[in-house]
MDTraj code that builds the backbone (N, CA, C; nanometers):
import mdtraj as md
import numpy as np

residues = "MET SER ASP GLU LEU LEU LEU GLN LYS LEU ARG GLN ASN ALA ARG LEU THR GLU ASN ASP LEU ALA ASP LEU LEU SER THR THR PRO GLU SER ILE ALA SER ARG ILE SER GLN TRP GLU LYS ASP GLY THR VAL LEU GLY TYR HIS ALA VAL ILE ASN GLU GLU ALA LEU GLY SER THR ALA VAL SER ALA PHE ILE GLU VAL LYS VAL THR PRO GLU ARG GLY GLY GLY PHE ASP ARG LEU ALA MET ARG ILE SER ARG PHE ASP GLN VAL VAL SER CYS TYR LEU ALA SER GLY GLY TYR ASP LEU MET VAL VAL VAL ASP GLY GLN ASP LEU ARG GLU VAL ALA ARG PHE VAL SER GLU LYS LEU SER THR LEU GLU GLY VAL ILE SER THR ALA THR ARG PHE ARG LEU LYS THR TYR LYS GLU TYR GLY PHE LEU PHE GLU GLN GLU THR PRO SER GLU ARG LEU ALA VAL THR PRO".split()
xyz = np.array([
    [-6.5770, -13.8160, -6.3993],
    [-6.7446, -13.7835, -6.4635],
    [-6.7899, -13.7931, -6.3423],
    [-6.9421, -13.7029, -6.3617],
    [-7.0058, -13.7073, -6.2332],
    [-7.1597, -13.7295, -6.2939],
    [-7.2150, -13.8623, -6.2102],
    [-7.3605, -13.9159, -6.2328],
    [-7.4715, -13.8083, -6.2916],
    [-7.4826, -13.6873, -6.1355],
    [-7.5045, -13.5962, -6.1027],
    [-7.5600, -13.4831, -6.2639],
    [-7.4027, -13.4634, -6.3110],
    [-7.3974, -13.3931, -6.4228],
    [-7.4661, -13.4300, -6.5900],
    [-7.3672, -13.6112, -6.5727],
    [-7.4199, -13.6660, -6.6974],
    [-7.6050, -13.7071, -6.6959],
    [-7.6263, -13.7507, -6.5932],
    [-7.8075, -13.7102, -6.5952],
    [-7.8384, -13.5703, -6.6121],
    [-7.8348, -13.4804, -6.5831],
    [-7.9001, -13.3070, -6.5958],
    [-7.8463, -13.3345, -6.7303],
    [-7.7252, -13.3299, -6.8255],
    [-7.7193, -13.2974, -6.9505],
    [-7.8193, -13.3777, -7.0237],
    [-7.8915, -13.5335, -7.0147],
    [-7.9556, -13.6430, -7.0336],
    [-8.0774, -13.5824, -7.0603],
    [-8.1248, -13.4953, -6.9161],
    [-8.2466, -13.4534, -6.8885],
    [-8.2516, -13.3157, -6.9947],
    [-8.1459, -13.2665, -7.0041],
    [-8.1254, -13.1302, -7.0679],
    [-8.1906, -13.1612, -7.2247],
    [-8.0828, -13.2223, -7.2500],
    [-8.1222, -13.2890, -7.4295],
    [-8.0759, -13.4249, -7.4298],
    [-8.1639, -13.5052, -7.4687],
    [-8.1260, -13.6614, -7.4986],
    [-8.1089, -13.6633, -7.6111],
    [-8.0731, -13.6293, -7.7719],
    [-8.0093, -13.6325, -7.8452],
    [-7.8676, -13.5870, -7.8710],
    [-7.7941, -13.5464, -7.7403],
    [-7.6439, -13.5379, -7.7388],
    [-7.6559, -13.6680, -7.7601],
    [-7.5591, -13.7043, -7.8510],
    [-7.4376, -13.8162, -7.9031],
    [-7.3962, -13.8230, -7.7347],
    [-7.2816, -13.9806, -7.7621],
    [-7.2112, -14.0483, -7.7080],
    [-7.0608, -13.9388, -7.6474],
    [-7.0612, -13.9303, -7.8193],
    [-6.9660, -13.8421, -7.8114],
    [-6.9768, -13.7006, -7.7967],
    [-7.0768, -13.6032, -7.7956],
    [-7.1184, -13.4905, -7.7299],
    [-7.1130, -13.4983, -7.6031],
    [-7.1530, -13.5969, -7.5397],
    [-7.1508, -13.5943, -7.3717],
    [-7.0089, -13.5924, -7.3441],
    [-6.9161, -13.6669, -7.3806],
    [-6.8094, -13.7378, -7.3572],
    [-6.7465, -13.5793, -7.3727],
    [-6.7199, -13.4754, -7.4873],
    [-6.6558, -13.3990, -7.5191],
    [-6.7175, -13.2697, -7.3622],
    [-6.8079, -13.2781, -7.3257],
    [-6.8949, -13.1557, -7.2005],
    [-6.8481, -13.2230, -7.0769],
    [-6.8001, -13.3864, -7.0662],
    [-6.7815, -13.4188, -6.9090],
    [-6.6584, -13.4582, -6.8821],
    [-6.5634, -13.4166, -7.0065],
    [-6.4168, -13.4278, -7.0076],
    [-6.4315, -13.5778, -6.9930],
    [-6.4707, -13.6996, -7.0363],
    [-6.4326, -13.8858, -7.0546],
    [-6.4688, -13.8856, -7.1430],
    [-6.5128, -14.0238, -7.2110],
    [-6.4202, -14.0822, -7.3015],
    [-6.6088, -14.1445, -7.3531],
    [-6.5797, -14.1068, -7.4910],
    [-6.7804, -14.2042, -7.4944],
    [-6.7774, -14.3170, -7.4710],
    [-6.7293, -14.4078, -7.4301],
    [-6.7120, -14.5691, -7.3974],
    [-6.7937, -14.5150, -7.2725],
    [-6.7015, -14.4206, -7.1962],
    [-6.7498, -14.4595, -7.0224],
    [-6.8803, -14.4020, -6.9903],
    [-6.9314, -14.3152, -7.1685],
    [-7.0912, -14.2469, -7.1482],
    [-7.1709, -14.3521, -7.1679],
    [-7.1806, -14.4081, -7.2433],
    [-7.2448, -14.5530, -7.3202],
    [-7.2318, -14.6343, -7.2273],
    [-7.1484, -14.6408, -7.1558],
    [-7.1657, -14.7937, -7.0173],
    [-7.2468, -14.7926, -6.9311],
    [-7.2293, -14.6275, -6.8860],
    [-7.3224, -14.5835, -6.7750],
    [-7.4275, -14.5368, -6.7915],
    [-7.4719, -14.5042, -6.9120],
    [-7.6601, -14.5206, -6.9873],
    [-7.7062, -14.6373, -7.0063],
    [-7.6321, -14.7165, -7.0428],
    [-7.6436, -14.9042, -7.0828],
    [-7.6828, -14.8920, -6.9471],
    [-7.6019, -14.9301, -6.8221],
    [-7.5920, -14.9380, -6.6830],
    [-7.7533, -14.8758, -6.6187],
    [-7.7919, -14.7609, -6.6289],
    [-7.9149, -14.7041, -6.5893],
    [-7.9580, -14.7200, -6.6371],
    [-8.0485, -14.7780, -6.8030],
    [-8.1149, -14.8421, -6.8697],
    [-8.1702, -14.9990, -6.8100],
    [-8.0766, -14.9991, -6.7479],
    [-8.0518, -15.1944, -6.7185],
    [-8.1394, -15.2014, -6.5748],
    [-8.0976, -15.0827, -6.5157],
    [-8.1346, -15.0991, -6.3209],
    [-8.2463, -15.0177, -6.3410],
    [-8.2601, -14.9049, -6.4191],
    [-8.4527, -14.8298, -6.4282],
    [-8.4426, -14.7310, -6.3547],
    [-8.2945, -14.6415, -6.3798],
    [-8.2808, -14.5306, -6.3169],
    [-8.3271, -14.4699, -6.4488],
    [-8.2889, -14.4470, -6.5789],
    [-8.3492, -14.3928, -6.7079],
    [-8.4414, -14.4893, -6.7685],
    [-8.5841, -14.4447, -6.7111],
    [-8.6535, -14.5535, -6.8251],
    [-8.7551, -14.5023, -6.9357],
    [-8.6959, -14.3902, -7.0208],
    [-8.7454, -14.4053, -7.1370],
    [-8.6576, -14.2357, -7.1490],
    [-8.7215, -14.2031, -7.3078],
    [-8.6723, -14.0646, -7.3748],
    [-8.7712, -14.0122, -7.4010],
    [-8.8528, -13.8912, -7.3875],
    [-8.9400, -13.8233, -7.5455],
    [-8.9606, -13.7141, -7.5593],
    [-8.9477, -13.6740, -7.6515],
    [-8.9538, -13.4656, -7.7242],
    [-9.1031, -13.4152, -7.6084],
    [-9.0428, -13.3267, -7.6128],
    [-9.1645, -13.2226, -7.5660],
    [-9.2013, -13.1350, -7.7118],
    [-9.3895, -13.2033, -7.6993],
    [-9.4509, -13.1569, -7.8110],
    [-9.5126, -13.0243, -7.7852],
    [-9.5173, -12.9101, -7.8521],
    [-9.6187, -12.7903, -7.8594],
    [-9.6969, -12.7687, -7.9146],
    [-9.7894, -12.8924, -7.8682],
    [-9.9328, -12.8913, -7.9109],
    [-9.9879, -12.8142, -8.0096],
    [-10.0166, -12.7165, -7.9292],
    [-10.0661, -12.5753, -8.0427],
    [-9.9921, -12.5381, -8.1347],
    [-9.8564, -12.6047, -8.2187],
    [-9.7935, -12.5148, -8.2765],
    [-9.8979, -12.6038, -8.4033],
    [-9.9195, -12.7207, -8.3423],
    [-9.9814, -12.8462, -8.4128],
    [-10.1133, -12.8204, -8.4582],
    [-10.1624, -12.7840, -8.4450],
    [-10.3044, -12.7492, -8.4274],
    [-10.3827, -12.8113, -8.3377],
    [-10.3480, -12.8799, -8.2374],
    [-10.3960, -13.0272, -8.1946],
    [-10.5269, -12.9639, -8.0954],
    [-10.6277, -13.0248, -8.0740],
    [-10.7709, -12.9792, -8.0698],
    [-10.7438, -13.0948, -7.8752],
    [-10.6452, -13.1247, -7.8627],
    [-10.6184, -13.2644, -7.8075],
    [-10.6744, -13.1846, -7.6603],
    [-10.7328, -13.2483, -7.5234],
    [-10.6665, -13.1754, -7.4026],
    [-10.5650, -13.2629, -7.2645],
    [-10.5215, -13.1405, -7.1845],
    [-10.4561, -13.2701, -7.0796],
    [-10.6151, -13.2475, -6.9902],
    [-10.5591, -13.3045, -6.8632],
    [-10.6109, -13.2459, -6.7361],
    [-10.5663, -13.2887, -6.6045],
    [-10.5829, -13.2336, -6.4637],
    [-10.4963, -13.2692, -6.3840],
    [-10.6427, -13.3043, -6.3105],
    [-10.6273, -13.4604, -6.1972],
    [-10.7464, -13.4942, -6.1686],
    [-10.6323, -13.4954, -6.0105],
    [-10.7294, -13.3941, -5.9637],
    [-10.7130, -13.4780, -5.7911],
    [-10.7962, -13.6162, -5.7219],
    [-10.7017, -13.6346, -5.7102],
    [-10.7909, -13.7852, -5.6833],
    [-10.7676, -13.8391, -5.4742],
    [-10.9136, -13.8188, -5.4350],
    [-10.8967, -13.8590, -5.2580],
    [-10.9682, -14.0079, -5.2976],
    [-10.8190, -14.1166, -5.2372],
    [-10.8710, -14.2102, -5.1520],
    [-10.8569, -14.2811, -5.0801],
    [-10.8791, -14.4427, -5.0336],
    [-10.9036, -14.4746, -4.8979],
    [-10.7611, -14.5618, -4.9227],
    [-10.6762, -14.5624, -4.8125],
    [-10.5694, -14.6146, -4.8609],
    [-10.5925, -14.7641, -4.7990],
    [-10.5090, -14.8251, -4.8574],
    [-10.5529, -14.9799, -4.8038],
    [-10.4513, -15.0137, -4.7123],
    [-10.4918, -15.1314, -4.6029],
    [-10.3761, -15.1692, -4.5289],
    [-10.2715, -15.2671, -4.5458],
    [-10.2051, -15.2263, -4.5311],
    [-10.0559, -15.2900, -4.5652],
    [-10.0343, -15.2729, -4.7651],
    [-10.1091, -15.1809, -4.7786],
    [-10.0832, -15.1648, -4.8850],
    [-10.0695, -14.9756, -4.9331],
    [-10.0918, -14.9137, -4.8645],
    [-10.1468, -14.7573, -4.8325],
    [-10.2223, -14.7411, -4.9546],
    [-10.1369, -14.6334, -5.1079],
    [-10.1957, -14.6102, -5.1592],
    [-10.1290, -14.6641, -5.3358],
    [-10.0188, -14.7667, -5.2531],
    [-9.9263, -14.7898, -5.4101],
    [-10.0329, -14.9113, -5.4825],
    [-10.1136, -14.9524, -5.3997],
    [-10.1744, -15.0583, -5.5398],
    [-10.2713, -15.0000, -5.6206],
    [-10.3125, -14.9340, -5.5286],
    [-10.4691, -14.8241, -5.6705],
    [-10.3647, -14.7290, -5.7169],
    [-10.2851, -14.6773, -5.6458],
    [-10.2684, -14.5711, -5.7622],
    [-10.1692, -14.6716, -5.8722],
    [-10.0754, -14.8197, -5.8598],
    [-10.0604, -14.8413, -5.9796],
    [-10.1795, -14.9056, -6.0497],
    [-10.3310, -14.8941, -6.0412],
    [-10.3937, -14.9391, -6.0757],
    [-10.4770, -14.8466, -6.1937],
    [-10.4621, -14.7333, -6.0994],
    [-10.5577, -14.5550, -6.2344],
    [-10.3823, -14.5387, -6.2615],
    [-10.2725, -14.6089, -6.2882],
    [-10.1693, -14.5806, -6.3348],
    [-10.1389, -14.6574, -6.5386],
    [-10.2042, -14.7359, -6.5062],
    [-10.2114, -14.8586, -6.5341],
    [-10.3025, -14.8297, -6.7030],
    [-10.3934, -14.7319, -6.6540],
    [-10.4682, -14.6695, -6.7893],
    [-10.4545, -14.6178, -6.9047],
    [-10.4700, -14.6405, -7.0548],
    [-10.4218, -14.5625, -7.1078],
    [-10.4096, -14.4423, -7.1108],
    [-10.5258, -14.3772, -7.0628],
    [-10.5445, -14.2442, -7.0875],
    [-10.4542, -14.1506, -6.9662],
    [-10.3737, -14.2467, -6.8597],
    [-10.3158, -14.1898, -6.7776],
    [-10.1741, -14.1784, -6.8192],
    [-10.1076, -14.0395, -6.8172],
    [-9.9564, -13.9185, -6.9104],
    [-9.8821, -14.0114, -6.7368],
    [-9.9213, -13.9441, -6.6563],
    [-9.8215, -13.9280, -6.5277],
    [-9.9251, -13.9965, -6.4118],
    [-9.8970, -14.0058, -6.2726],
    [-9.9651, -14.0266, -6.1512],
    [-9.8617, -13.9880, -6.0075],
    [-9.8928, -13.9030, -5.9379],
    [-9.8113, -13.9008, -5.8508],
    [-9.8830, -13.9479, -5.7372],
    [-9.8453, -13.9423, -5.5993],
    [-9.8728, -13.9121, -5.4311],
    [-9.8199, -13.7748, -5.4089],
    [-9.9158, -13.7402, -5.3404],
    [-9.8845, -13.5987, -5.3729],
    [-9.9678, -13.5494, -5.1810],
    [-9.9307, -13.4898, -5.1739],
    [-9.9049, -13.3864, -5.0076],
    [-10.0344, -13.2900, -5.0503],
    [-10.1246, -13.2810, -4.8911],
    [-10.2554, -13.1481, -4.9110],
    [-10.4127, -13.2393, -4.8772],
    [-10.4697, -13.1255, -4.9710],
    [-10.6322, -13.1841, -4.9990],
    [-10.6588, -13.3094, -5.1178],
    [-10.5534, -13.3841, -5.0839],
    [-10.6193, -13.5137, -5.1735],
    [-10.5037, -13.5877, -5.1686],
    [-10.5015, -13.6956, -5.2004],
    [-10.3717, -13.7977, -5.2130],
    [-10.3138, -13.7962, -5.3768],
    [-10.3763, -13.8934, -5.4689],
    [-10.2326, -13.8833, -5.6013],
    [-10.3381, -13.7722, -5.6828],
    [-10.2236, -13.6809, -5.7432],
    [-10.2427, -13.6260, -5.9000],
    [-10.2201, -13.6736, -6.0051],
    [-10.3130, -13.6886, -6.1002],
    [-10.2955, -13.8361, -6.2012],
    [-10.3642, -13.6801, -6.3005],
    [-10.2646, -13.7237, -6.4292],
    [-10.3012, -13.6297, -6.5091],
    [-10.2905, -13.7191, -6.6667],
    [-10.4617, -13.6976, -6.7393],
    [-10.4860, -13.7418, -6.8617],
    [-10.4704, -13.6438, -6.9490],
    [-10.4273, -13.7471, -7.0365],
    [-10.4816, -13.6743, -7.2637],
    [-10.6038, -13.7466, -7.2505],
    [-10.6748, -13.6242, -7.3198],
    [-10.7949, -13.7054, -7.4035],
    [-10.7621, -13.5922, -7.6167],
    [-10.8531, -13.7029, -7.6371],
    [-10.8623, -13.6245, -7.7766],
    [-11.0259, -13.4797, -7.7438],
    [-11.0819, -13.4958, -7.6600],
    [-11.1723, -13.3966, -7.6209],
    [-11.2246, -13.3596, -7.4593],
    [-11.3029, -13.2506, -7.4677],
    [-11.3225, -13.2595, -7.2987],
    [-11.4008, -13.4392, -7.2622],
    [-11.4768, -13.4352, -7.3644],
    [-11.5929, -13.5299, -7.3783],
    [-11.4965, -13.6652, -7.3235],
    [-11.4279, -13.6744, -7.3909],
    [-11.3426, -13.7764, -7.3167],
    [-11.2727, -13.7984, -7.1943],
    [-11.2035, -13.7302, -7.1170],
    [-11.1370, -13.6755, -7.0134],
    [-11.2582, -13.7344, -6.9472],
    [-11.3606, -13.7033, -6.9957],
    [-11.4995, -13.6589, -6.8868],
    [-11.5689, -13.8065, -6.8906],
    [-11.5572, -13.8946, -6.9826],
    [-11.6004, -14.0284, -7.0064],
    [-11.4911, -14.1144, -6.9139],
    [-11.3492, -14.0814, -6.9197],
    [-11.2699, -14.1215, -6.8288],
    [-11.3050, -14.1153, -6.6776],
    [-11.2798, -14.0061, -6.6409],
    [-11.3573, -14.0003, -6.4797],
    [-11.4655, -14.0645, -6.4820],
    [-11.5719, -14.0626, -6.4980],
    [-11.6988, -14.0768, -6.4909],
    [-11.7268, -14.2599, -6.5201],
    [-11.6448, -14.3070, -6.5582],
    [-11.6850, -14.4608, -6.6332],
    [-11.5310, -14.5623, -6.5773],
    [-11.4303, -14.5112, -6.4995],
    [-11.2890, -14.5847, -6.5221],
    [-11.2974, -14.5091, -6.4237],
    [-11.1947, -14.4000, -6.3221],
    [-11.1796, -14.3756, -6.2358],
    [-11.2616, -14.3592, -6.1766],
    [-11.3815, -14.3305, -6.1352],
    [-11.4499, -14.2597, -6.0067],
    [-11.5381, -14.4355, -5.9839],
    [-11.5465, -14.4796, -6.0408],
    [-11.6198, -14.6380, -5.9649],
    [-11.4677, -14.7166, -5.9220],
    [-11.3492, -14.6610, -5.9596],
    [-11.2896, -14.7699, -5.8437],
    [-11.2827, -14.7851, -5.7155],
    [-11.2877, -14.9249, -5.6545],
    [-11.3020, -14.9262, -5.5336],
    [-11.2410, -14.8516, -5.4570],
    [-11.2540, -14.8239, -5.3582],
    [-11.1720, -14.6950, -5.2570],
    [-11.1246, -14.5459, -5.3248],
    [-11.1630, -14.4984, -5.4548],
    [-11.1555, -14.3595, -5.4826],
    [-11.2993, -14.3206, -5.4332],
    [-11.2497, -14.2240, -5.3545],
    [-11.3620, -14.1568, -5.2691],
    [-11.4145, -14.0442, -5.3262],
    [-11.3053, -13.9348, -5.4003],
    [-11.3804, -13.8082, -5.5031],
    [-11.2459, -13.8091, -5.6040],
    [-11.3058, -13.6798, -5.7064],
    [-11.1893, -13.6458, -5.8169],
    [-11.2275, -13.5435, -5.8270],
    [-11.1167, -13.4275, -5.8440],
    [-11.1839, -13.2717, -5.8952],
    [-11.0905, -13.2888, -5.9769],
    [-11.1518, -13.2193, -6.1360],
    [-11.1268, -13.2135, -6.2299],
    [-11.0449, -13.0733, -6.2695],
    [-10.9377, -13.0570, -6.3416],
    [-10.8653, -12.9141, -6.4066],
    [-10.8322, -12.9515, -6.4975],
    [-10.8707, -12.8606, -6.5886],
    [-10.8423, -12.8165, -6.7477],
    [-10.7295, -12.7560, -6.7796],
    [-10.6159, -12.8216, -6.8354],
    [-10.4702, -12.7364, -6.8799],
    [-10.5465, -12.6533, -6.9612],
    [-10.5246, -12.5090, -6.9644],
    [-10.5729, -12.3845, -7.0577],
    [-10.4397, -12.4013, -7.1586],
    [-10.3715, -12.3438, -7.1279],
    [-10.2262, -12.3268, -7.2270],
    [-10.1263, -12.3539, -7.1234],
    [-9.9645, -12.3505, -7.2206],
    [-9.8562, -12.4267, -7.1520],
    [-9.7618, -12.3324, -7.1443],
    [-9.6643, -12.2786, -7.0620],
    [-9.6178, -12.1755, -7.0834],
    [-9.4665, -12.2723, -7.0551],
    [-9.4609, -12.3630, -6.9762],
    [-9.3237, -12.3965, -7.0023],
    [-9.3480, -12.5511, -6.9561],
    [-9.3165, -12.6427, -6.9818],
    [-9.2980, -12.7762, -6.9578],
    [-9.1599, -12.8837, -6.9914],
    [-9.1319, -12.9467, -6.8663],
    [-8.9727, -13.0027, -6.8510],
    [-8.8790, -12.9272, -6.8928],
    [-8.8559, -12.7695, -6.8507],
    [-8.7240, -12.6757, -6.8509],
    [-8.8064, -12.6414, -7.0076],
    [-8.8925, -12.6624, -7.0768],
    [-8.8729, -12.5553, -7.2284],
    [-9.0107, -12.4523, -7.2315],
    [-8.9772, -12.3800, -7.2362],
    [-9.0445, -12.2306, -7.2790],
    [-9.0971, -12.2683, -7.4147],
    [-9.2395, -12.2211, -7.3566],
    [-9.3759, -12.2671, -7.5070],
    [-9.3289, -12.0960, -7.5824],
    [-9.3371, -11.9937, -7.5105],
    [-9.3227, -11.8600, -7.5754],
    [-9.1818, -11.7655, -7.5311],
    [-9.1481, -11.7395, -7.6622],
    [-9.0018, -11.6519, -7.5686],
    [-9.0754, -11.4860, -7.5787],
    [-9.0237, -11.4683, -7.4603],
    [-9.1096, -11.3175, -7.4635],
    [-9.0067, -11.2438, -7.5837],
    [-9.1349, -11.1150, -7.6474],
    [-9.0947, -11.0500, -7.7401],
    [-9.0767, -10.8981, -7.7007],
    [-8.9835, -10.8625, -7.7490],
    [-8.9611, -10.6814, -7.7092],
    [-9.0415, -10.5979, -7.6834],
    [-9.0856, -10.5215, -7.6485],
    [-9.2294, -10.4688, -7.6935],
    [-9.1725, -10.3170, -7.7828],
    [-9.2448, -10.3212, -7.8638],
    [-9.1785, -10.1783, -7.9671],
    [-9.2324, -9.9927, -7.8960],
    [-9.2813, -10.0743, -7.7903],
    [-9.3269, -9.9101, -7.7141],
    [-9.2312, -9.8686, -7.6607],
    [-9.2183, -9.7752, -7.6366],
    [-9.0907, -9.6536, -7.5416],
    [-9.2048, -9.6673, -7.3640],
    [-9.1249, -9.6795, -7.3066],
    [-9.1794, -9.7099, -7.1295],
    [-9.1718, -9.5254, -7.1149],
    [-9.2844, -9.5646, -7.0561],
    [-9.3363, -9.4231, -7.0152],
    [-9.2904, -9.3840, -6.8607],
    [-9.2400, -9.2850, -6.7929],
    [-9.2240, -9.2126, -6.7085],
    [-9.2259, -9.1268, -6.6624],
    [-9.2743, -9.0840, -6.5359],
    [-9.3147, -8.9421, -6.5308],
    [-9.2121, -8.8271, -6.4470],
])
top = md.Topology()
chain = top.add_chain()
for i, resn in enumerate(residues, 1):
    res = top.add_residue(resn, chain, resSeq=i)
    for name in ("N", "CA", "C"):
        top.add_atom(name, md.element.get_by_symbol(name[0]), res)
traj = md.Trajectory(xyz[None], top)
């Protein structure tokens, strides 16, 4: 059994049972359970989640992608400030990034004002934060490998010259 293949199957569908995974990977359910348990203990597998289509629920919640420029700390670089930002409840994800900014912070909120308050009252006021640029998610097409809309075949015939 390949660790990479098992991790790939878990990424694709974490609801597969140990028996299902064992069948797919030609091994025993016990070896699958042992490996997954080991990964959960050592922090390789941090958790499991469902990919939810918020639009289908009629949710008015918003997500924002916030580009953050920071001053790296002596002896700590970006890590301490990134971890401090990551601890806010509104923060869904926080990444060190290359390019014109240092951190990409993904934030969820009930509405635009909630995200704006987070940026102006919490994020921008942190020592070491130089600037922020906020972009709001308008529509999701694909997330974690799942397509949110399936293409519907056109009923019209193609016109060719």
